[in-house]
C-alpha positions as CSV (number, residue, x, y, z in Angstrom):
1,X,-12.1,4.2,-1.6
2,X,-11.1,4.4,1.3
3,X,-7.3,6.6,1.5
4,X,-5.8,4.7,4.7
5,X,-2.9,7.3,4.6
6,X,-1.1,10.1,2.6
7,X,2.8,10.0,1.5
8,X,4.0,13.3,0.5
9,X,0.7,13.9,-2.1
10,X,0.5,9.7,-2.5
11,X,-2.5,8.6,-1.8
12,X,-2.4,4.5,-0.2
13,X,-5.7,2.8,-0.7
14,X,-7.5,-0.1,0.1
15,X,-10.4,-0.9,-1.9
16,X,-13.5,-2.2,-0.4
17,X,-14.1,-5.1,-2.9
18,X,-10.5,-6.4,-3.7
19,X,-9.0,-9.7,-3.1
20,X,-6.0,-10.9,-0.9
21,X,-3.4,-10.8,0.1
22,X,-3.7,-7.6,1.6
23,X,-2.1,-5.0,-0.4
24,X,-2.9,-1.3,-1.2
25,X,-2.5,0.7,-4.0
26,X,-1.0,4.0,-4.4
27,X,-1.8,6.5,-6.6
28,X,-0.4,10.4,-7.6
29,X,2.6,12.6,-9.1
30,X,1.2,9.9,-12.8
31,X,2.4,7.1,-10.8
32,X,0.4,3.9,-9.9
33,X,1.5,1.2,-8.1
34,X,0.4,-2.3,-5.4
35,X,2.0,-2.9,-3.2
36,X,1.7,-6.7,-1.2
37,X,1.7,-6.2,2.4
38,X,2.8,-9.5,4.1
39,X,0.9,-8.4,7.1
40,X,1.7,-8.5,10.2
41,X,5.3,-8.9,9.8
42,X,6.1,-7.2,6.3
43,X,8.4,-6.5,4.9
44,X,6.2,-4.8,1.8
45,X,7.1,-5.9,-1.8
46,X,6.5,-4.4,-4.9
47,X,3.9,-6.3,-7.3
48,X,3.2,-3.8,-10.2
49,X,4.3,-0.5,-11.2
50,X,3.6,2.4,-13.9
51,X,4.8,5.6,-13.4
52,X,7.0,5.6,-10.8
53,X,10.7,5.9,-10.9
54,X,13.0,3.6,-8.7
55,X,14.2,6.2,-6.1
56,X,10.2,6.6,-5.6
57,X,9.3,3.0,-5.6
58,X,11.9,2.8,-2.9
59,X,11.2,5.9,-0.4
60,X,7.2,4.5,-0.9
61,X,8.3,1.2,0.2
62,X,10.1,2.5,3.2
63,X,7.0,4.4,4.2
64,X,4.6,1.6,4.1
65,X,7.4,-0.2,5.9
66,X,7.2,2.6,9.1
67,X,3.1,2.5,8.7
68,X,2.9,-1.3,8.1
69,X,1.1,-1.9,11.5
70,X,-1.6,0.5,10.7
71,X,-1.9,-0.5,7.2
72,X,-2.6,-4.2,8.3
73,X,-5.2,-3.2,11.0
74,X,-7.1,-1.1,7.9
75,X,-6.9,-4.0,5.7
76,X,-8.1,-6.5,8.7
77,X,-10.9,-4.0,9.7
78,X,-12.2,-3.8,5.7
79,X,-11.9,-8.0,4.8
80,X,-11.4,-9.2,7.9
81,X,-8.2,-12.1,7.4
82,X,-5.3,-11.2,6.0
């Protein structure tokens, strides 16, 4: 499972055998979440979360939005179309 980004100790992962739509899994600090990227223009949205508080989810969303172009490129490199 390729880690495509690290955010303050959290891992952002795109699984090679995963499905569309383009999304990332974020794990660490006792939590897991899935965010839909809405490539190529965003903004990312939360699909599901366990163990992360609202402030952490908000920070992750901001960080993912700041890295959206790179994340969409990673998704495209692994899966082709969004």
